N, C-alpha and C positions, 0 to 999 in steps of 0.2 A: 322485812319489812311488811307492814301490814295496810292495809287501804279501809279504812272504814268509812261509812257513810256515804257511798258512792251515788247511790240512789238518791239520797237526799240533796247532792250537791245540784243534779239538775234541778229540782224542785225550787230551791234557795236561789238559782240564776233566773228563773220563773218569778220569784216572787221580787227579786231584786229590781227586777227592771221593769216591772209592772209598778212597782215604787217610786224608781227613778222618775220613770214618765210621768207621773202624777205631779210630782214635786216642781217638773220642769215647766208642765201646763199651770201650777201655781204662779210659779216664779214671774212667766212670760204675761201672765192676765192679772197679776196683781194690781199693777201700777202702770201707769204710762211713761214711758220714757222720753224725760224732759229734751235729748237729742233727738233730732231728725237723724235719719240715716244720711250720710254724704254721699253723692255721685258722682263717679269719677269717669272723667272723659278720656278716651284714649285718644292720642295724635301721634302722627308720623309726621316729619319732615327728612325731606330728599336734600341731598348735598347737590351742589351745584354741576359736579359731573352727572349725576343719575338725572338731573333735569335736563341735562345739554343730551345724552342719550335717551331720554324720551320725546326730546324735538329731533332728533336725527330720526328715530325710529317711526314718529308720523309723517314725516318728510319722503320717507322710504315706503311707508304703505300709501302715499299719495302720488309718489311718482309715477311716471310711465316708463315702461321697460322698452318700448318701441315694439314688441312682439307680438302685441296683441292680435293683428292680422293673422300672423301664422299660427297662434295658438288657436285660434277660432277656428282657422280651415281644418288643423288638426284635430279638433272636437268635431267636427263635423263629418271627417273621413273616418274617426274612430266608431261615431253614433251610427253611421251610414253602412259598416263595416268594409269600406273601401281601403281602410288605412292596410298597409302589409307591413310586417315587421321583417326585416332583413335580419335573420336570425346570425349569420356568419359576419355581419358589420357590427352587430351586437355582442356576439364572441370574442372579436378582434380585439376591440374597445375594453372588454371585462380583463380580458389577458393582459392589455398593455396597463390598465390600473393596478391590476395585482402585481407586475414587474415595477412598476413605479413606485408601488408601496413598499416591496421588499427591499429594492434599493433604499429608499429613504428611513426604513426602521430597521433595516438589517436582518 
């Protein structure tokens, strides 16, 4: 099978794209379209369950936990460098959590 005029194909593509662009420009500038483009508006509607969930989330975000004073005292202790981590207590709790996960998940 012979391949003929391979160099001319590239030249034809350039010529064709130039011609198609000029014809597109002519067709768009030729006359004004009587129809105005329609603007589509997006909308979202929430189910009643989603609205309830949103309200619960707002309530939780604004609710007081009662631990604000404890949290503030811990923040001050950490910031001043006074807070001491009990590494043995942390390790025991981590081990306990791992054991519970192993029991639950198998």
